[in-house]
N, C-alpha and C positions, 0 to 999 in steps of 0.2 A: 575481374572485370568491373564489379561494383565499386571497388576502391578507386580504380582509375577514373571512372565516371564522377565519383564524388570529388575527387581532387581537381578534375577538369572544371566542374561546376564552381567550386570554391575559387579557383584561380580566375575564372571568367567573371564572376561577380566583383572580386577585388580589382580586376583589370578594367572593369567598366568605367570606373572613375566617376568623379562628381560632375563631369560634363553632361551626364544624363540625369542629374538630380531633378526631382520635380518641385523642389522649393526654390523658386526664383529669387535672387537676390535684389532685383530691382523693382519688386512689386510689393504692394501691401497685402498681407494675409490676415484675415479676420474671420473668427469663427466661434463656435461654441463646443464645449466638451462636457461629458458627463463621466462618471466613474465611481470607483469605490476605493477608499484609502484605509486598509486595515493597519492602523498605526500600532506600534508596539507598546507605547506607553499609555495611550488614550483609547477610548472606545471610538474609533473612527467609524465612518459610515459613508453613505452616498454623498457625492459632491457634484457641484455644477461649476463651470468655469467659463470665462471669456478668454479666447485665444487670440493673441495679437503678434504679428511679425512685421516690423517696420522695415521699409526699403533701405537697403544699405547697411543694416545692422544685423549681424549674424546670430541674433538671440530670438528664440521663440518664447514669449511671455505668456503666463497664464495667471489670471486673477480668479481665484476660486472661493466658494463658500460651501461649507459642509455642516452637517448637524450631528451631534452626539447627544447622549443622555444629558439633558439640562444644560447644554453648551451650544454655542455658535462658533464655528471655526472660520477665520478668514485667512487666506493664503496668497502668496505671490511666489511664483517660480519663474526661473529663466534658464533656458537650455540652449546650448550650441551643438549642433549636429556636426561632429567631426568626420563621420562616415554617413554618406547619403548616396546609395548606390541602386542601380537597377536590379530587381530580382527577377521579374518576368517582363521583358520589353513589350511583347505583344499586348499584354494587359495594362501596360503603364503602371506596374506594381513595383514598388521601391521598398527597401529597408534602410533603417538608420540607427545609429547609435550616437549618443551625445553625452555631454557632461554639463552639469548645471548646478544650481543652488535653489534653496527654498527658505522662506520665512513663514512661519504660521503663528497666528494669534487666536486664542480662545477666550471668549467672554461668556459669562453666565454665573454659575455657582462660585467659580474661581477664575482668576486670570491665568492664562497659559501662554507661554511664549517659547518657541523652538526655532532653530534654524539649522542648516546643514547642506550636504551635497546630494546631488541626484545623478542617476545614470540611466537616462531613457533609452530603451531599446524597443523598436517597433517597426510596423509596416505602414505604408501609405499608398493609397490608390487614387489616381486621378483619372476618372472616367472622361472628364472634359477639361479643357485647359484652365477653366475658371474654378473648378471644383475639386477638392481633395477631401478624402475620407481616411482617417488614420486610427490606428489602435497601438497603444504602447503599454509597457510596464516600466515604471521608473523607481527602481529601489533607491531608498533614501537612508542616509546615515548622518546623524547630527547630534545636537545637544539640546536638551530642554532645560531652560533656565528658571521658569516659573511654572507652577507654584513652588516646585522643589527642583533641585539640580538633579538631572538624570542623564547619564551617558552609558551606553549608547542609546540614542533615541532615533526614531525613523519609522519607516513602513515600506509597504509594497504597493503603492497606488497603481491601479489599473485605469487607464484612460482611453475613451473612444470619442471621436469628434468629427466634425466637418469643418472645413475652412474654405472661404472664397478668396481667390487671388485676383486682386484688382490693380 
């Protein structure tokens, strides 16, 4: 019985479709995020970011800053959510999976440059039509070019934020 219920729930979630997505294409989404980026190659740490979603463009942008030992890291990421579905309709709770990319610069003792791909997986809750709260993990896989070449490079950033839809 539990297996049948689980299968029913999975099919229902996938059948819900993007028609119920809480990320409107025709509105501006702007917000703030915080998180932690345990980078494989570097001593990553807490990060803060500005979140931006422009109307008509299916990319969620983040402009981040984080600090490591004697380093300042600046980053840009862009994600396209290819799955954005209802999880619990009564709570207006959704889940999403996307694909994106990132570029990170580090300045301080040495110059650091890396880039790669991201796979954001998360949940979002919209308690009011103008307000969204979200939480995701975005595994990253890429290449570090400076100060030395390193592959694979990446990390497991965890991000939490709020976004206003205008």
